[in-house]
N, C-alpha and C positions, 0 to 999 in steps of 0.2 A: 771808424772811417769819417773823414771830415764832411761837414754838411755842404750842400751845394751853395755856392755864392755867385749870383749873377754877375757881380762886378769883377770877379776874378776869372771868369770863363774866357777862354780864347775863342775867337771867332775866325771866320774865313778871312785869310790874308794875314793873320797874326804870325803864323809860322813861316819863316823865311828860309830856313835851312833844315833839312831832314838828314839825320845820321842813322844809318842802319848798321848794326854791329856784325851780323852773322848771315847775311844773305849771299854775299859774294866770297869766292875762294880763289886763291892763286894756284899756280901749277903744282905746288907741293900739297895742295889740299888744305892749306891754312886759311882760316877766316880772315877777311880783310874788311875792316870798318870803312865805310865810304860816306861822304857827305854830298848830298844832292841839293842844288839850288831850286827854289820855286820859280816856275815859268808861267807865262800867260799864253794860252792859245789864241791865235789871231787867224781869222778866215780871210783868205784872199783868192778871188776867182774860184770859190768852191773848195779850195784846199786849205787844210789846217797848217799854219806855220808856227814855229816855236820862237817865243821872244822872252828874254830874261826880264824879270820884274825888278826894278830898283826900289829899295825901301823908301817910303814916303818920309820926307824930312820931318824930324820931330816925333815920328810915330815909334811905338814900342814894337820891336820885332823879336822873335824867339827862334831858338834852335831846339828841335826836339830830337832826342836820341831814343831809339827803340831797338828791341831784339825780336827777331822772328820766332814764332812758336809754330803752331800747327797750320797746315794747309787746310783752308775751309772750302775751297771750290776752285773750279777752272772753267773758263768760257772762251769764246772766240777772241776776245780782246785782251785777256790776261788771267793771271792766277791770283787768288785772294788768300792772304795769310793773316792769321791772328798775331797779335803783338803783345809784348810787355813794354810798357813805357818806363825807361830807365832814368833819364834826366831831362830837365828843361832849363835852358839858359836864356836869359834876357840879353841878347847879343848887341844891344845898342850901348851898353855900358863898357867903359875901358877895361874893367876887371869884372867879368860876369860872375854872378853868383848862381850856382846850380841849385835847382829844386829837385831833390831826388824823389823818384816815384811821384810824378806830377799829380796823379790821382784825380778825384772827382772835382776838386775845386777848379781845376784848370782845363781838363779834357775828360771826356767820357772814354771808355774803352774804344780803341780804334783798330781798324784793319788797314792793310796795305793791298792795293790792287796793282800788280806788277806786270809790265809789258816789256817787250824787247823791240829791236829795230823794225821788225815786220809789222808790229801793231801799235807802236807808241803814238802815232798820229791819230789812230782811232781812239786811244785813251785821251789824247788831247781834245778830240771832239767831245768826248764825254765830259771832260773837265769844263769845256766851254758851255755845255748845256747845264752843268751844275751852277755855273756862274749866272746864266740867264735865269735859273730857278732859285736864286739865292734867298728870296723871301719865303721859300717853302722848305728851307733847311730845318729839320726837326719838326716840321708840320706834316708834310706828305712824302718827303724824301729824306735820306740820311743827311746829317750835318757833314759838310765838305770842308776840308782844311787845306787843300791845295794839290797842285800837280808839280812834281819834282823830277828833274832829269839830269843824267850825267853820261858822257861818252866814256865808256870803260877803257882802261889801258889794255894792251894786248896780253893775252894769256889768262885773263880773269874769267871766271865762270859764275853763272848763277843758274837756278833751276831751268833746265831745258835749253840753255844757250851757252856755247863756248866761243870765246874770242880767240881766234887763231892769229898767227903772226900777220896775216894779210887781211884780217877782218875784225875791226873794232866795232863793238855793238853799243847801241844806246840802251841804258837802263832807265826805265820810265816808271814812275810810281805815283799813284793817287792815295791820299790819306782820307779815309772816310770813317764816320761813326759806325761802330759795330751794331748790327741789327739784332732783334730778338729772334724768336723761333720762326720757322717756316709755317705756312698755313697748315692746318690739320686736315683739310678737306671736309671738315664737319662744321664749318662756320654756320651760324644762324643767319636768318634773313636780316636781322639787325646788323650783324657783323658785315655782311655783304653790302648792305647799303652804305656803311661807313667806307668800305673799300671803293665803292662807286663814287663817293664824294671825294676820296683821295685822288682818283684819276680825273675827276672833274677839275680839281684844283690845278693839276698839271695842264689840262686843256685851257683853262682860263689864262694861263701865261702864254698861250699860243704855241705850246710845244707839243708835238705829236709823237707819242711813244708807239713804236711799231711791234713791240714784243712784250705785251702784258700777259705773261704766262706764270704758271705756278712757281717756276724757278726764280722769278724776278719780283715776287711779292713776299714781304716778311711782316711779322708782327713788330710793333714798336719795341724799342729796347726796354728791358726790365730796369726799374729804378728802385734802389741801387742794384748794380754798380753803374748803370747808365744814367743819362739825364732823362727827366720827364719830357714828354713832347711839348712843343710850343703850342700855344692856343691858336686855333684856326679861327680867324675873325669872320671868314665867310660862312662857316658852318657853326660857329659859336660853341666849339667843343675841342677837345684834344683827340686827334685821330688815333685809332688802334693799329693802323697799318701804314707801311711805307712801300714805295715802288723804287726799284733800283734798275741799273743797266741802261744808260742813256747814250751809248756810243753811236747808235743808229737813229736816235731821235732827231727831229728837225723843228726849227722855229719857222712857223708858217704865218707870216704877217698878213698875207692876202686871203686867208681862210677864216671864216667866222668861227668863233670859239664853240658855238653850238655844234657844228659839224665835227670838230675835233673831239669834243666830249662824247658825242654819240658813237664815234669810232672806238674810243676807249672803253665805253660801257659795253659795246658789242664784244670786245675782246674779253672782258670780264665774264660776260654771259657764256661765251664759247669755252672759257676755262672751266667754269662751273659745270657745264654740260658734259665735259670730258670726265670730271669726277664721278658723275652720276650714271655714266653708261655701264 
């Protein structure tokens, strides 16, 4: 397995197109590969709007091709799938050269969080929050690689949604770093203090998370095959835990970070008390 190289790693905004080989099927049940463009969520009058992102002139942009594997979980906002990374193309070249099995040099193992017409704007809000929290990618939250959308042609289906003749549906996908294991409910006090520092990190960005529960807290990815965590300058260490699920989180510029942190820590306390009952 190749060694990690900081200079070769892709970061947020590097992937411009996401191709998924086997998520969508046609009326005959045949798999239909689809390519989705990266979009940027914009908030106007409290509502999330979808806007296509143009590649920055002179920047290197990539297309990532993946195949869906196992379903890892399902929530209000979408379904999470494990993936196999197939190819990576540098799509600013006239004749792109594919990197087969991108691997550790370029990307850690990633998951897809998939939503449809009913919840894709919620997924957009979550993507917006990941953008606000970009300095915490790999520190306190998963590394985030973009939000991708495509209006499906009639007759195509993907898990849980069918596009009838009169009903075209939006396919919406976030690409996120795959996390490690769930909490064991047997964490030491030292472990829990690290988790409290993680939620403090989110609070210091003035983002309030309303659902810090067992299902939304994971251990950091194991390395390898994942990346090591980024060093937290505030706490002078690499955190052991990550918080996920930001579709209902809010940026609160008019609230002191101390109050947001206290609310987060209270949620951690309540979570632990449930374990011990």
